[in-house]
LOROMI-646850 format. One record per residue (C-alpha): x, y, z. Coordinates in steps of 0.1 Angstrom, whole numbers, always signed. Last residue first. Layout:
node x:X&y:Y&z:Z $
...
***
This chain:
node x:+112&y:-140&z:+179 $
node x:+145&y:-125&z:+163 $
node x:+135&y:-137&z:+130 $
node x:+101&y:-120&z:+129 $
node x:+115&y:-88&z:+139 $
node x:+142&y:-90&z:+109 $
node x:+114&y:-101&z:+85 $
node x:+91&y:-69&z:+96 $
node x:+123&y:-47&z:+91 $
node x:+129&y:-61&z:+58 $
node x:+91&y:-54&z:+50 $
node x:+91&y:-18&z:+60 $
node x:+122&y:-10&z:+45 $
node x:+111&y:-25&z:+10 $
node x:+77&y:-8&z:+11 $
node x:+95&y:+26&z:+19 $
node x:+117&y:+16&z:-9 $
node x:+87&y:+13&z:-35 $
node x:+74&y:+47&z:-22 $
node x:+105&y:+63&z:-26 $
node x:+113&y:+50&z:-62 $
node x:+75&y:+61&z:-70 $
node x:+49&y:+36&z:-75 $
node x:+38&y:+13&z:-106 $
node x:+53&y:-17&z:-99 $
node x:+60&y:-17&z:-63 $
node x:+29&y:+3&z:-57 $
node x:+9&y:-28&z:-76 $
node x:+23&y:-53&z:-53 $
node x:+12&y:-34&z:-24 $
node x:-24&y:-35&z:-38 $
node x:-25&y:-69&z:-45 $
node x:-11&y:-82&z:-9 $
node x:-41&y:-58&z:+4 $
node x:-66&y:-84&z:-8 $
node x:-49&y:-115&z:+7 $
node x:-34&y:-99&z:+40 $
node x:+0&y:-107&z:+50 $
node x:+16&y:-81&z:+32 $
node x:-7&y:-57&z:+49 $
node x:+5&y:-58&z:+83 $
node x:+41&y:-51&z:+75 $
node x:+29&y:-24&z:+48 $
node x:+9&y:-4&z:+72 $
node x:+27&y:+28&z:+64 $
node x:+24&y:+17&z:+29 $
node x:-12&y:+23&z:+27 $
node x:-16&y:+54&z:+44 $
node x:+13&y:+67&z:+20 $
node x:-8&y:+50&z:-10 $
node x:-35&y:+74&z:+1 $
node x:-13&y:+107&z:+1 $
node x:-1&y:+97&z:-34 $
node x:-33&y:+94&z:-46 $
node x:-45&y:+129&z:-36 $
node x:-11&y:+142&z:-48 $
node x:-5&y:+123&z:-83 $
node x:+23&y:+97&z:-80 $
node x:+0&y:+66&z:-80 $
node x:-25&y:+80&z:-105 $
node x:-34&y:+51&z:-130 $
node x:-23&y:+19&z:-118 $
node x:-26&y:+29&z:-86 $
node x:-57&y:+44&z:-85 $
node x:-68&y:+11&z:-102 $
node x:-54&y:-10&z:-76 $
node x:-66&y:+13&z:-47 $
node x:-103&y:+5&z:-62 $
node x:-98&y:-31&z:-66 $
node x:-87&y:-28&z:-27 $
node x:-117&y:-16&z:-18 $
node x:-139&y:-46&z:-32 $
node x:-120&y:-74&z:-12 $
node x:-116&y:-50&z:+16 $
node x:-83&y:-52&z:+32 $
node x:-71&y:-23&z:+8 $
node x:-94&y:-5&z:+17 $
node x:-90&y:-5&z:+55 $
node x:-53&y:+5&z:+49 $
node x:-65&y:+35&z:+29 $
node x:-95&y:+47&z:+52 $
node x:-80&y:+84&z:+63 $
node x:-84&y:+95&z:+29 $
node x:-114&y:+76&z:+5 $
node x:-127&y:+106&z:-4 $
node x:-92&y:+121&z:-15 $
node x:-86&y:+95&z:-35 $
node x:-121&y:+93&z:-55 $
***
């Protein structure tokens, strides 16, 4: 499933049914090769996705079930976003 969704991670995270698929993938296979690359797509847009009602659930589960590196990338992305918003 993860390989079929490659290239559409952020879009799927925003979708009301797509986010549920991603959530199950995160819970079961967040560190497997195919799922990990899909999660990287989502993490790459964490700063924007954290403001989306559906995608927020996917990010939360990556923080719970993902690798230490995945959690660190999300935290770093959100930290930078907060700093950028504070400077505006």
